[in-house]
Structures are given as structure tokens and as C-alpha cells.
A tleap script that builds the chain and sets N, CA, C and O, in Angstrom:
source leaprc.protein.ff14SB
mol = sequence {
  NMET LEU TYR LYS VAL TYR VAL LEU TYR SER
  THR SER HIE ASN ARG LEU PHE THR GLY MET
  THR THR SER LEU GLY GLU GLN MET GLN LEU
  PHE ASN GLY ASP ARG GLU ILE GLU GLY MET
  SER GLU LEU LYS PRO TRP THR LEU VAL HIE
  MET GLU LEU PHE ASN ASN GLU ALA GLU ALA
  SER MET ARG GLU SER PHE LEU LYS SER PRO
  GLN GLY GLN GLY TYR VAL ARG SER ASP ILE
  LEU SER LEU PHE GLY CPHE
}
set mol.1.N position { 0.909 -1.161 0.010 }
set mol.1.CA position { 0.028 -0.021 0.082 }
set mol.1.C position { 0.840 1.262 -0.044 }
set mol.1.O position { 1.803 1.405 0.710 }
set mol.2.N position { 0.542 2.192 -0.916 }
set mol.2.CA position { 1.297 3.474 -0.815 }
set mol.2.C position { 0.599 4.494 -0.019 }
set mol.2.O position { -0.618 4.672 -0.072 }
set mol.3.N position { 1.442 5.181 0.748 }
set mol.3.CA position { 0.973 6.314 1.458 }
set mol.3.C position { 1.244 7.547 0.821 }
set mol.3.O position { 2.400 7.715 0.433 }
set mol.4.N position { 0.359 8.502 0.622 }
set mol.4.CA position { 0.551 9.802 -0.038 }
set mol.4.C position { 0.430 10.863 0.910 }
set mol.4.O position { -0.573 11.016 1.607 }
set mol.5.N position { 1.534 11.667 0.949 }
set mol.5.CA position { 1.513 12.948 1.692 }
set mol.5.C position { 1.315 14.042 0.618 }
set mol.5.O position { 1.978 14.115 -0.416 }
set mol.6.N position { 0.178 15.006 1.040 }
set mol.6.CA position { -0.036 15.845 0.087 }
set mol.6.C position { -0.238 17.352 0.733 }
set mol.6.O position { -0.414 17.539 1.937 }
set mol.7.N position { -0.194 18.229 -0.104 }
set mol.7.CA position { -0.427 19.709 0.237 }
set mol.7.C position { -1.517 20.172 -0.575 }
set mol.7.O position { -1.452 20.060 -1.800 }
set mol.8.N position { -2.648 20.750 0.069 }
set mol.8.CA position { -3.468 21.413 -0.831 }
set mol.8.C position { -3.427 22.924 -0.511 }
set mol.8.O position { -3.011 23.357 0.563 }
set mol.9.N position { -3.866 23.659 -1.469 }
set mol.9.CA position { -3.820 25.182 -1.361 }
set mol.9.C position { -5.229 25.791 -1.687 }
set mol.9.O position { -5.924 25.329 -2.593 }
set mol.10.N position { -5.580 26.746 -0.985 }
set mol.10.CA position { -6.847 27.445 -1.112 }
set mol.10.C position { -6.338 28.823 -1.522 }
set mol.10.O position { -5.768 29.606 -0.762 }
set mol.11.N position { -6.619 29.038 -2.855 }
set mol.11.CA position { -6.300 30.389 -3.514 }
set mol.11.C position { -7.065 31.379 -3.063 }
set mol.11.O position { -6.619 32.526 -3.107 }
set mol.12.N position { -8.308 31.133 -2.566 }
set mol.12.CA position { -9.388 32.264 -2.074 }
set mol.12.C position { -8.989 32.701 -0.810 }
set mol.12.O position { -9.440 33.773 -0.406 }
set mol.13.N position { -8.045 31.905 0.040 }
set mol.13.CA position { -7.899 32.349 1.411 }
set mol.13.C position { -6.352 32.344 1.734 }
set mol.13.O position { -5.957 32.652 2.858 }
set mol.14.N position { -5.466 31.978 0.691 }
set mol.14.CA position { -4.081 31.678 0.894 }
set mol.14.C position { -3.733 30.818 2.050 }
set mol.14.O position { -2.862 31.136 2.860 }
set mol.15.N position { -4.439 29.702 2.117 }
set mol.15.CA position { -4.239 28.595 3.242 }
set mol.15.C position { -3.835 27.489 2.743 }
set mol.15.O position { -4.240 27.132 1.638 }
set mol.16.N position { -2.964 26.749 3.466 }
set mol.16.CA position { -2.431 25.363 3.055 }
set mol.16.C position { -3.090 24.337 4.032 }
set mol.16.O position { -3.463 24.615 5.172 }
set mol.17.N position { -3.181 23.135 3.442 }
set mol.17.CA position { -3.674 22.085 4.267 }
set mol.17.C position { -2.694 20.906 3.866 }
set mol.17.O position { -2.465 20.711 2.672 }
set mol.18.N position { -2.128 20.140 4.816 }
set mol.18.CA position { -1.264 19.093 4.595 }
set mol.18.C position { -1.755 17.850 5.241 }
set mol.18.O position { -2.074 17.872 6.429 }
set mol.19.N position { -1.841 16.677 4.469 }
set mol.19.CA position { -2.383 15.491 5.094 }
set mol.19.C position { -1.713 14.370 4.498 }
set mol.19.O position { -0.806 14.498 3.676 }
set mol.20.N position { -2.227 13.100 4.975 }
set mol.20.CA position { -1.630 11.890 4.594 }
set mol.20.C position { -2.836 11.009 4.331 }
set mol.20.O position { -3.827 11.070 5.059 }
set mol.21.N position { -2.754 10.203 3.311 }
set mol.21.CA position { -3.906 9.287 2.931 }
set mol.21.C position { -3.401 8.147 2.088 }
set mol.21.O position { -2.284 8.269 1.584 }
set mol.22.N position { -4.118 7.024 1.873 }
set mol.22.CA position { -3.925 6.127 1.038 }
set mol.22.C position { -4.832 6.298 -0.369 }
set mol.22.O position { -4.620 5.651 -1.395 }
set mol.23.N position { -5.809 7.231 -0.212 }
set mol.23.CA position { -6.532 7.433 -1.263 }
set mol.23.C position { -6.874 8.922 -1.578 }
set mol.23.O position { -7.908 9.464 -1.188 }
set mol.24.N position { -5.999 9.473 -2.251 }
set mol.24.CA position { -6.019 10.818 -2.605 }
set mol.24.C position { -7.224 11.248 -3.207 }
set mol.24.O position { -7.819 12.221 -2.745 }
set mol.25.N position { -7.656 10.618 -4.206 }
set mol.25.CA position { -8.965 10.874 -5.078 }
set mol.25.C position { -10.117 10.973 -4.172 }
set mol.25.O position { -10.978 11.801 -4.469 }
set mol.26.N position { -10.270 10.267 -3.123 }
set mol.26.CA position { -11.322 10.316 -2.119 }
set mol.26.C position { -11.101 11.503 -1.255 }
set mol.26.O position { -12.094 12.136 -0.896 }
set mol.27.N position { -9.943 11.872 -0.885 }
set mol.27.CA position { -9.716 13.115 -0.202 }
set mol.27.C position { -10.159 14.372 -0.824 }
set mol.27.O position { -10.833 15.224 -0.245 }
set mol.28.N position { -9.738 14.438 -2.045 }
set mol.28.CA position { -9.977 15.710 -3.049 }
set mol.28.C position { -11.500 15.862 -3.104 }
set mol.28.O position { -12.074 16.948 -3.032 }
set mol.29.N position { -12.154 14.568 -3.252 }
set mol.29.CA position { -13.594 14.692 -3.401 }
set mol.29.C position { -14.331 15.161 -2.104 }
set mol.29.O position { -15.299 15.920 -2.136 }
set mol.30.N position { -13.809 14.661 -0.998 }
set mol.30.CA position { -14.301 15.021 0.248 }
set mol.30.C position { -14.123 16.636 0.502 }
set mol.30.O position { -15.030 17.361 0.909 }
set mol.31.N position { -12.833 17.052 0.198 }
set mol.31.CA position { -12.652 18.476 0.563 }
set mol.31.C position { -13.336 19.407 -0.417 }
set mol.31.O position { -13.746 20.492 -0.006 }
set mol.32.N position { -13.481 19.071 -1.636 }
set mol.32.CA position { -14.080 19.987 -2.651 }
set mol.32.C position { -15.555 19.593 -3.084 }
set mol.32.O position { -16.203 20.126 -3.984 }
set mol.33.N position { -15.965 18.521 -2.235 }
set mol.33.CA position { -17.374 18.064 -2.735 }
set mol.33.C position { -18.555 19.092 -1.982 }
set mol.33.O position { -18.326 20.170 -1.433 }
set mol.34.N position { -19.626 18.534 -2.108 }
set mol.34.CA position { -20.915 19.154 -1.539 }
set mol.34.C position { -20.989 19.122 -0.070 }
set mol.34.O position { -21.570 19.988 0.583 }
set mol.35.N position { -20.344 18.033 0.468 }
set mol.35.CA position { -20.495 17.904 1.992 }
set mol.35.C position { -19.641 19.007 2.763 }
set mol.35.O position { -18.512 19.386 2.452 }
set mol.36.N position { -20.347 19.402 3.737 }
set mol.36.CA position { -19.815 20.358 4.480 }
set mol.36.C position { -18.790 19.871 5.652 }
set mol.36.O position { -19.212 19.122 6.532 }
set mol.37.N position { -17.480 20.296 5.646 }
set mol.37.CA position { -16.567 19.847 6.580 }
set mol.37.C position { -16.152 21.109 7.318 }
set mol.37.O position { -15.811 22.122 6.706 }
set mol.38.N position { -16.188 21.028 8.697 }
set mol.38.CA position { -15.827 22.187 9.338 }
set mol.38.C position { -14.446 22.559 9.264 }
set mol.38.O position { -13.509 21.780 9.442 }
set mol.39.N position { -14.348 23.870 8.976 }
set mol.39.CA position { -13.015 24.487 8.886 }
set mol.39.C position { -12.460 24.341 7.514 }
set mol.39.O position { -11.431 24.943 7.205 }
set mol.40.N position { -13.092 23.568 6.669 }
set mol.40.CA position { -12.521 23.173 5.323 }
set mol.40.C position { -13.497 23.844 4.312 }
set mol.40.O position { -13.076 24.641 3.474 }
set mol.41.N position { -14.734 23.522 4.405 }
set mol.41.CA position { -15.566 23.881 3.346 }
set mol.41.C position { -15.526 25.348 2.960 }
set mol.41.O position { -15.601 25.566 1.751 }
set mol.42.N position { -15.420 26.392 3.771 }
set mol.42.CA position { -15.413 27.764 3.464 }
set mol.42.C position { -14.254 28.192 2.718 }
set mol.42.O position { -14.185 29.325 2.242 }
set mol.43.N position { -13.205 27.203 2.580 }
set mol.43.CA position { -11.899 27.592 1.974 }
set mol.43.C position { -11.815 26.950 0.553 }
set mol.43.O position { -10.767 26.916 -0.092 }
set mol.44.N position { -13.062 26.418 0.098 }
set mol.44.CA position { -13.021 25.858 -1.307 }
set mol.44.C position { -12.742 26.926 -2.191 }
set mol.44.O position { -12.913 28.097 -1.851 }
set mol.45.N position { -12.284 26.563 -3.407 }
set mol.45.CA position { -11.755 25.195 -3.908 }
set mol.45.C position { -10.316 25.064 -3.298 }
set mol.45.O position { -9.595 26.007 -2.972 }
set mol.46.N position { -10.028 23.734 -3.201 }
set mol.46.CA position { -8.711 23.309 -2.680 }
set mol.46.C position { -8.111 22.855 -4.038 }
set mol.46.O position { -8.775 22.284 -4.903 }
set mol.47.N position { -6.755 23.171 -4.148 }
set mol.47.CA position { -5.928 22.733 -5.274 }
set mol.47.C position { -4.791 21.849 -4.883 }
set mol.47.O position { -4.040 22.284 -4.010 }
set mol.48.N position { -4.565 20.753 -5.360 }
set mol.48.CA position { -3.299 19.976 -5.107 }
set mol.48.C position { -2.138 20.570 -5.659 }
set mol.48.O position { -1.988 20.694 -6.875 }
set mol.49.N position { -1.203 20.989 -4.709 }
set mol.49.CA position { -0.008 21.534 -5.102 }
set mol.49.C position { 1.190 20.706 -4.976 }
set mol.49.O position { 2.201 20.983 -5.622 }
set mol.50.N position { 1.138 19.709 -4.186 }
set mol.50.CA position { 2.270 18.875 -3.852 }
set mol.50.C position { 1.779 17.392 -3.443 }
set mol.50.O position { 0.692 17.260 -2.880 }
set mol.51.N position { 2.604 16.267 -3.737 }
set mol.51.CA position { 2.309 15.040 -3.344 }
set mol.51.C position { 3.572 14.240 -3.404 }
set mol.51.O position { 4.326 14.301 -4.375 }
set mol.52.N position { 3.801 13.469 -2.327 }
set mol.52.CA position { 4.890 12.481 -2.281 }
set mol.52.C position { 4.394 11.084 -1.855 }
set mol.52.O position { 3.441 10.940 -1.090 }
set mol.53.N position { 5.064 10.105 -2.369 }
set mol.53.CA position { 4.668 8.691 -2.147 }
set mol.53.C position { 5.666 8.081 -1.255 }
set mol.53.O position { 6.857 8.379 -1.354 }
set mol.54.N position { 5.211 7.207 -0.358 }
set mol.54.CA position { 5.957 6.368 0.638 }
set mol.54.C position { 5.419 5.030 0.726 }
set mol.54.O position { 4.211 4.813 0.627 }
set mol.55.N position { 6.341 4.069 0.921 }
set mol.55.CA position { 6.037 2.725 1.044 }
set mol.55.C position { 5.459 2.246 2.624 }
set mol.55.O position { 4.769 1.258 2.877 }
set mol.56.N position { 5.919 3.160 3.465 }
set mol.56.CA position { 5.499 2.807 4.754 }
set mol.56.C position { 4.819 4.062 5.558 }
set mol.56.O position { 5.154 5.200 5.227 }
set mol.57.N position { 3.938 3.883 6.534 }
set mol.57.CA position { 3.379 4.829 7.134 }
set mol.57.C position { 4.098 5.726 8.092 }
set mol.57.O position { 3.746 6.879 8.342 }
set mol.58.N position { 5.166 5.096 8.628 }
set mol.58.CA position { 5.979 5.872 9.518 }
set mol.58.C position { 6.790 7.021 8.746 }
set mol.58.O position { 6.898 8.177 9.156 }
set mol.59.N position { 7.329 6.527 7.587 }
set mol.59.CA position { 8.084 7.659 6.758 }
set mol.59.C position { 7.118 8.718 6.268 }
set mol.59.O position { 7.425 9.904 6.151 }
set mol.60.N position { 5.937 8.209 5.993 }
set mol.60.CA position { 4.841 9.272 5.482 }
set mol.60.C position { 4.470 10.067 6.552 }
set mol.60.O position { 4.277 11.267 6.354 }
set mol.61.N position { 4.344 9.603 7.622 }
set mol.61.CA position { 3.838 10.390 9.025 }
set mol.61.C position { 5.071 11.464 9.310 }
set mol.61.O position { 4.820 12.599 9.713 }
set mol.62.N position { 6.281 11.055 9.091 }
set mol.62.CA position { 7.440 11.978 9.479 }
set mol.62.C position { 7.534 13.051 8.396 }
set mol.62.O position { 7.778 14.219 8.700 }
set mol.63.N position { 7.359 12.695 7.247 }
set mol.63.CA position { 7.273 13.800 6.213 }
set mol.63.C position { 6.078 14.833 6.426 }
set mol.63.O position { 6.258 16.043 6.282 }
set mol.64.N position { 4.857 14.290 6.774 }
set mol.64.CA position { 3.743 15.105 7.006 }
set mol.64.C position { 3.938 16.028 8.107 }
set mol.64.O position { 3.531 17.189 8.075 }
set mol.65.N position { 4.607 15.472 9.153 }
set mol.65.CA position { 4.845 16.334 10.348 }
set mol.65.C position { 5.882 17.452 9.866 }
set mol.65.O position { 5.768 18.597 10.302 }
set mol.66.N position { 6.817 17.138 9.033 }
set mol.66.CA position { 7.742 18.166 8.693 }
set mol.66.C position { 6.984 19.300 7.776 }
set mol.66.O position { 7.097 20.510 7.972 }
set mol.67.N position { 6.302 18.782 6.886 }
set mol.67.CA position { 5.500 19.900 5.963 }
set mol.67.C position { 4.581 20.662 6.738 }
set mol.67.O position { 4.258 21.782 6.341 }
set mol.68.N position { 4.064 20.134 7.927 }
set mol.68.CA position { 3.132 20.895 8.785 }
set mol.68.C position { 3.822 21.960 9.690 }
set mol.68.O position { 3.182 22.840 10.266 }
set mol.69.N position { 5.285 21.805 9.781 }
set mol.69.CA position { 6.144 22.407 10.795 }
set mol.69.C position { 6.251 23.978 10.093 }
set mol.69.O position { 5.921 24.116 8.915 }
set mol.70.N position { 6.675 25.003 10.802 }
set mol.70.CA position { 7.033 26.230 10.262 }
set mol.70.C position { 7.931 26.175 9.209 }
set mol.70.O position { 7.806 26.926 8.241 }
set mol.71.N position { 8.969 25.232 9.313 }
set mol.71.CA position { 10.114 25.198 8.260 }
set mol.71.C position { 9.323 24.700 7.025 }
set mol.71.O position { 9.343 25.395 6.010 }
set mol.72.N position { 8.584 23.466 7.050 }
set mol.72.CA position { 7.995 22.944 6.010 }
set mol.72.C position { 6.909 23.714 5.479 }
set mol.72.O position { 6.626 23.475 4.305 }
set mol.73.N position { 6.203 24.630 6.112 }
set mol.73.CA position { 5.170 25.523 5.636 }
set mol.73.C position { 6.055 26.628 4.696 }
set mol.73.O position { 5.618 27.056 3.628 }
set mol.74.N position { 7.226 26.976 5.203 }
set mol.74.CA position { 8.125 27.962 4.510 }
set mol.74.C position { 8.510 27.473 3.124 }
set mol.74.O position { 8.511 28.144 2.091 }
set mol.75.N position { 8.851 26.130 3.278 }
set mol.75.CA position { 9.379 25.491 2.152 }
set mol.75.C position { 8.322 25.371 0.987 }
set mol.75.O position { 8.637 25.570 -0.187 }
set mol.76.N position { 7.090 25.043 1.374 }
set mol.76.CA position { 6.014 24.859 0.492 }
set mol.76.C position { 5.652 26.243 -0.070 }
set mol.76.O position { 5.378 26.333 -1.266 }
set mol.77.N position { 5.634 27.307 0.711 }
set mol.77.CA position { 5.263 28.626 0.179 }
set mol.77.C position { 6.307 29.202 -0.752 }
set mol.77.O position { 6.001 29.872 -1.738 }
set mol.78.N position { 7.604 28.906 -0.391 }
set mol.78.CA position { 8.696 29.599 -1.100 }
set mol.78.C position { 8.965 28.814 -2.423 }
set mol.78.O position { 9.054 29.402 -3.501 }
set mol.79.N position { 9.099 27.389 -2.288 }
set mol.79.CA position { 9.586 26.685 -3.418 }
set mol.79.C position { 8.518 25.886 -4.241 }
set mol.79.O position { 8.778 25.483 -5.374 }
set mol.80.N position { 7.275 25.662 -3.622 }
set mol.80.CA position { 6.302 24.995 -4.420 }
set mol.80.C position { 5.094 25.795 -4.945 }
set mol.80.O position { 4.608 25.548 -6.049 }
set mol.81.N position { 4.640 26.721 -4.162 }
set mol.81.CA position { 3.644 27.602 -4.582 }
set mol.81.C position { 4.124 28.466 -5.782 }
set mol.81.O position { 3.336 28.757 -6.681 }
set mol.82.N position { 5.272 28.828 -5.791 }
set mol.82.CA position { 5.902 29.737 -6.962 }
set mol.82.C position { 5.944 29.057 -8.129 }
set mol.82.O position { 6.022 29.704 -9.174 }
set mol.83.N position { 5.902 27.712 -8.157 }
set mol.83.CA position { 5.834 26.960 -9.444 }
set mol.83.C position { 4.414 27.063 -10.062 }
set mol.83.O position { 4.234 26.919 -11.272 }
set mol.84.N position { 3.420 27.316 -9.188 }
set mol.84.CA position { 2.088 27.362 -9.778 }
set mol.84.C position { 1.728 28.927 -10.029 }
set mol.84.O position { 0.638 29.247 -10.501 }
set mol.85.N position { 2.643 29.800 -9.707 }
set mol.85.CA position { 2.400 31.161 -9.854 }
set mol.85.C position { 1.413 31.883 -8.772 }
set mol.85.O position { 0.783 32.928 -8.929 }
set mol.86.N position { 1.454 31.072 -7.686 }
set mol.86.CA position { 0.533 31.561 -6.488 }
set mol.86.C position { 1.384 32.685 -5.802 }
set mol.86.O position { 0.943 33.280 -4.818 }
savepdb mol mol.pdb
quit
């Protein structure tokens, strides 16, 4: 099973969301779908800006933690969002 660490970006609110899943398609449908999710729905639409694949959950969890840290958020904002012109 592959674990996906991903970063979503809300262009309307300049907000990032970092998570881990085994089914990214389902996560994207959940976050951008009609169902209301507290703290997420008002920030739609969410755009996938980054994803990394891992073979085990422990490695994926460590990377997710880094990307959620201030250093990781800085990396995403300076190195990844610029690739999209955000």
C-alpha cells in the first residue's frame, strides 16, 4: 500500500492544508465536494500543489509532520507555490 503525503492550497484564502492518505482521490472529493466539513468547506476550492509517495506509514507520517512545521510551511510557500504562480 502506498501512502500519499499531500499539500492542498486554497487560493481564495491563501491557506495550506497538509495531510496523509492512501486514497488521494477520495480526499479531494471530500474536501471539494458538496459535503460540509468544519474548517475546510469555506476555503474551497482546494488545489493539489504537492504530493509525495511512501511505502510505509512511519516515513509518510514523518514527512507530513515536517511539511506541517513552520520550516515545512516555509518550504511549500517559497519553493512549491511559486511553481504554480501563486
